[in-house]
N, C-alpha and C positions, 0 to 999 in steps of 0.2 A: 918907584915901586910902592904898592899899597901896603900899609901895615896890616899884619894879621889881626883878624877880629873886626876889621872895619868893612862896612858894606861898600862894594864897588861893582863895576860892570862885570868883572870876572866871577864874582861869587853871588851876584844877584840871581834869583830864581825866575822861572818863566812867568809865574802869575803873581798877583799882589796878595799879601804884602811881600815885597821883594826878598825879605829874609825869612819868610815862613810861608811858602807857596801853598795855596789851597788845592792845587792840582799840578800834575807833571806836564812837561812839554810834549808835543806830538812826537811820534805818531800815537794815536789812541786805538786800542784794540778791544774788540767785543767777541765773545764766544758763546755758543749755545743759546742765542737769543730766541725768545718766544714772543709772538704778538698776535693780536686780534683787532680788527677794525670793523666798525659798524657805521654805514652811511645811512642817513635819514633825511627826509624832506623837512625843511624848517621854514619859519616865517620870513618871507621875503623882506618886509619892511624892517624887521629887527636886524636881519643880517646886513642890509644896506647901511643901517646906522652905525654898524661896527666896523665898516670898511673904510680905508683911506681913499681919498678922491680918485686916484687913477684906476682903481679896480672896479669891475662890474660883476654882478651876480651871474653865475652860470645857471640858466633855467633848466629845470625847476631849482629853486634855492635848496642847496644840499649841504649839510654839515657832516663831518666825519669825526667820530670819537674812536681813538686808537689807544690800546693798552700794550705796554711792552714790559717784559721781564728780562732783565739783564743779570744772569747769575754770575757772570765773570766778565769784568772789563778792567782796563787799566785805571779807571776811577774807583774801582771796587764794585761790589754788587749793588744794584738799585733797580727800582721800578719806576715807570713813567706813564703818564696819560697825556694825550694831546687832543685838543679840540680845534678843528680847522673848518674852513668854509671853502667850497669849490667856487673859484672866481675865474674871471678872464681879464687879461691885461693886453690891450691892443689886439684883441681877437685871439690871443693865445691862452689856452686853459692852464690854470695854476691852482695851487692850494694856498690859502692865507691862514697862517697859524694864529689862532685867537689866544689860546692859553696852553701852557705846558706845566704839568705838575711832576715833580720828581721827589724821591724819598731821601736823598742824601745831598749834602752841600757841594762836594766837588763837581758833579755833573751840572748842578744848577749854576754854579759860578762860571764854569767853562762855557756853558750854553749862552749865558748872558754876555760874558766878556769877549769870547772869541767870535761867536756867530750871531750875537744880538737877538737870541730867542727870548720870548717872554716867559721865563721859567720861575716857578715858585716852589717852596717846599710843601709837601703834603704827605699824609699817610696813605699808602696804596698797598693793598694786600690782594693776593690771588688765592681763592679757596675753592 
């Protein structure tokens, strides 16, 4: 039996550090989300240089900039901006996420650690 006060598998939390989790365990909930996305044609050569080898540019080269406002989530309220490029993989249309900016640490860490998203902290305001 583990001594009280010692870290063990029974009292370790879902995320790191194990004794002071940065975010809670799933499920994750969102309410009253607002978003807007803008798609625009971009430079084909610049987009190609940013993509990993198995992906191809969907013609015409198109980028999408999306903004999200999350007033209530299990991570707490935060805002997010996502830049992606429309691509194809083995003929299948997809979206390749280039950058994600978020305003608070818990969704940034969860995005990186759980889903492998390229998230960074930033100041994002809606006016």
